[in-house]
N, C-alpha and C positions, 0 to 999 in steps of 0.2 A: 191381626197378629195372633199367633199361636204361642201358648206357653206350655212347655213340658213340665209336668208335676213329678216331684220325687215321691217314691213309695218303697215299701218293703214287700218282697214276695213272701206270701204265706203258704202257698200251695201251687204246685205245677201239675197240670193234667194235659198231656199231649201238647197241642199247639195253643193251650190256654193256661193262664195263671191267675190266681187270686192275689191281688195286690192291695195293700192297705195304703191309702193316700189320705193324709190328714184325718185319720180316724174312720174313713169310709172305705168299705170293701168294694173293689171293682174287679170285674172279670175282664182280663186283657189278653189280646192276641200276642203270641210270642214268636211269630214267624221271623221278625227281624233279629231276635236274640234267642235262638233255639236251645242254647245250653244253660238256661237259667236253673238256679237251685233255690230251694227254700232258704230264706234269710238274705238273699241278694238285695241290695239297694239298687233301684232302677229309676229311669225316667220314662214317664208314660205320656203319650201325646195321641189324642183322638182315639183312645181305646187300644192302642198298641204300645208294647214295650219297645222303646226306640234306643235304649242304651242301658248299660250296666255301669254303676258308679263304684269307684274305689272308696275306701273308708274316708280318705281325705276329700274326695269330691263330694261325697254324701254330707260330710260335716260342713263344707263350704256352701253347698246348696241349701242346707237347713238354715245356716246363718243368714244367707241372702233372703230367704223367704221370711224369716223372723224380722229382718230389717224392713221388708216391704209391709209387714203387718203392724209395724210400730206406728203409733199416732204421730203425725208430723205437725199438727196445729194449723195446717193449711186447709182452707175451705175451698171446695170447687167453685163456690160462688165468687171467689176472687180471681178466677182464672177464666179466660185470658185477661191480662191487665187491660184497664181502660186506655184509650188512646192518649189521655193526658199524662198518665204515668209511664207510658212506654216511649216517650220522646216524640209524640205526634205534634204537629204544628198547632199554634193557637190562633 
């Protein structure tokens, strides 16, 4: 599974941009989105900018990632459920 990460364009140099993703600066290819500008919010996948986000999309994406980062109290040790608690026969 691939996850595109949101980031902010800090600098554009030809077919490359410097994008800040979660506090880390990444050099990303811009061939899919050649009209980038400094300050644009973008989605980055596998080192390439694959989309430009509107302000509303950027806010929704940030909220979704914040929700993923929130502790849930679920332990990976409890998944998958044992056969006795998943309706298996006794």
